[in-house]
C-alpha positions in Angstrom: 48.5 -81.7 -14.9 52.2 -82.7 -14.4 53.1 -81.2 -17.9 51.1 -78.1 -17.0 53.0 -77.7 -13.8 56.3 -78.5 -15.4 55.8 -75.9 -18.1 54.8 -73.4 -15.5 58.1 -73.9 -13.7 60.1 -74.0 -17.1 58.8 -70.7 -18.3 59.5 -69.1 -15.1 63.0 -70.4 -14.8 63.8 -69.6 -18.6 62.5 -66.0 -18.4 63.9 -65.4 -14.9 67.2 -67.0 -15.8 67.7 -65.1 -19.0 66.9 -61.9 -17.2 69.4 -62.8 -14.5 72.0 -63.6 -17.0 71.5 -60.2 -18.7 71.5 -58.4 -15.5 74.9 -60.1 -14.5 76.5 -59.4 -17.9 75.3 -55.8 -17.7 76.8 -55.3 -14.2 80.1 -56.7 -15.5 80.3 -53.6 -17.8 79.0 -51.1 -15.2 75.4 -51.1 -16.2 72.6 -51.5 -13.6 69.5 -53.2 -14.9 66.3 -53.6 -12.9 65.1 -56.8 -11.6 62.3 -58.3 -13.7 60.8 -61.1 -11.7 59.9 -61.0 -8.0 58.2 -64.3 -6.9 55.2 -63.7 -9.1 53.8 -67.2 -8.4 53.5 -66.4 -4.8 51.2 -63.4 -5.5 47.7 -63.6 -4.2 46.0 -62.0 -7.2 46.5 -61.4 -10.9 47.2 -57.7 -10.6 50.0 -58.4 -8.1 51.2 -61.3 -10.4 51.6 -58.9 -13.3 53.3 -56.3 -11.1 56.0 -59.0 -10.4 56.3 -60.9 -13.6 58.3 -59.4 -16.6 58.2 -56.1 -14.7 60.0 -54.0 -17.3 57.6 -55.1 -19.9 54.6 -54.7 -17.8 55.7 -51.2 -16.5 56.4 -50.1 -20.1 52.9 -51.1 -21.4 51.4 -49.4 -18.3 53.1 -46.2 -18.8 52.9 -45.9 -22.4 49.5 -47.6 -23.3 47.3 -48.5 -20.3 47.6 -45.2 -18.4 47.4 -42.8 -21.3 44.4 -44.7 -22.9 42.6 -44.9 -19.5 43.0 -41.2 -19.0 41.8 -40.5 -22.6 38.7 -42.7 -22.2 37.9 -41.5 -18.7 37.9 -37.9 -20.1 35.1 -38.8 -22.5 32.8 -40.1 -19.7 32.5 -43.6 -20.6 31.4 -45.7 -17.7 34.4 -46.9 -15.5 33.9 -50.5 -15.9 33.9 -50.2 -19.7 37.1 -48.2 -19.5 38.8 -50.7 -17.4 37.6 -53.7 -19.6 38.7 -52.1 -22.8 42.2 -50.9 -21.5 42.9 -54.3 -19.9 42.0 -56.2 -22.8 43.8 -53.8 -25.2 46.8 -53.8 -23.1 47.0 -57.6 -22.5 46.3 -58.4 -26.1 49.2 -56.2 -27.3 51.5 -57.9 -24.7 50.2 -61.3 -26.1 51.1 -60.0 -29.6 54.5 -58.7 -28.5 55.3 -62.5 -27.7 54.2 -63.6 -31.2 51.5 -62.9 -33.8 49.2 -65.9 -33.5 45.7 -66.5 -32.5 46.9 -68.3 -29.4 49.0 -65.2 -28.1 45.9 -63.1 -28.6 43.7 -65.5 -26.6 46.5 -65.6 -24.0 46.4 -61.8 -23.8 42.5 -61.8 -23.7 42.7 -64.5 -21.0 44.8 -62.3 -18.9 42.8 -59.1 -19.8 39.6 -60.7 -18.7 41.3 -62.0 -15.6 42.5 -58.5 -14.5 39.1 -57.0 -15.3 37.3 -59.6 -13.1 39.9 -59.1 -10.4 39.4 -55.3 -10.4 35.7 -55.6 -10.4 35.6 -58.4 -7.6 38.1 -56.2 -5.4 35.8 -53.1 -5.7 32.6 -55.0 -5.1 33.9 -57.0 -2.0 36.5 -54.9 -0.4 34.4 -53.9 2.6 33.2 -57.6 3.2 36.7 -58.9 2.9 38.0 -56.4 5.3 35.2 -57.3 7.8 36.1 -61.1 7.5 39.8 -60.9 7.7 40.0 -59.5 11.2 42.4 -62.2 12.4 45.8 -63.3 11.1 44.5 -66.9 10.5 41.8 -65.6 8.3 44.1 -63.2 6.5 46.6 -65.9 5.8 43.9 -68.3 4.8 42.6 -65.7 2.2 46.1 -64.9 1.1 46.7 -68.7 0.5 43.5 -69.2 -1.4 44.4 -66.2 -3.6 47.9 -67.6 -4.4 46.3 -70.9 -5.2 43.7 -69.5 -7.5 46.1 -67.1 -9.2 48.8 -69.6 -9.7 46.3 -71.9 -11.5 44.6 -69.2 -13.5 48.2 -68.3 -14.8 49.4 -71.9 -15.1 46.2 -72.6 -17.3 47.0 -69.5 -19.4 50.3 -71.1 -20.4 48.4 -73.6 -22.3 47.5 -70.9 -24.8 51.1 -69.5 -24.8 52.9 -72.8 -25.6 50.8 -74.5 -28.0 50.6 -73.3 -31.5 46.8 -73.5 -32.3 43.6 -73.0 -30.5 42.5 -76.6 -31.5 45.5 -78.1 -29.8 45.0 -75.9 -26.8 41.3 -77.0 -26.4 42.4 -80.6 -26.8 44.8 -80.2 -23.9 42.1 -78.5 -21.8 39.9 -81.4 -22.6 42.5 -83.8 -21.3 43.2 -81.8 -18.2 39.5 -81.7 -17.2 38.6 -85.2 -18.4 36.2 -84.4 -21.0 
């Protein structure tokens, strides 16, 4: 678990740090680049995580793949859940392949695509109940803290697929994490 948490911190600091260097260098020559990371590990769900992690990449895929593909499939009268599932899996799988053409990056993309789909379906199904339950600031803060905890760990576990070169090694690491 220490290695998992350390890598989770390392990958954020690497990506965010490289981006900050690029932003700084660009400003030195008069170019303004957008921020690319906005406290992603403190987000209470996977959708917000992806809206704040590697934002330029996420926005590009949303604008040029996810949104057009979603519109095209919705116009063909597919059930909305199937459109969401397909477009989220396709988008995140391509983001995985953008990082590298390996089975592990495909699994990493599918992991996030499934997570986004589950979050979307859960949010739609329980929105009213959550609103009824979170009537006090304490309950709202408790739900937010639980969301941050669950999202952080879901993302942290995904980095296993990202950093290790083969599915076999990833599965071995998961077995060690969970004591099996």
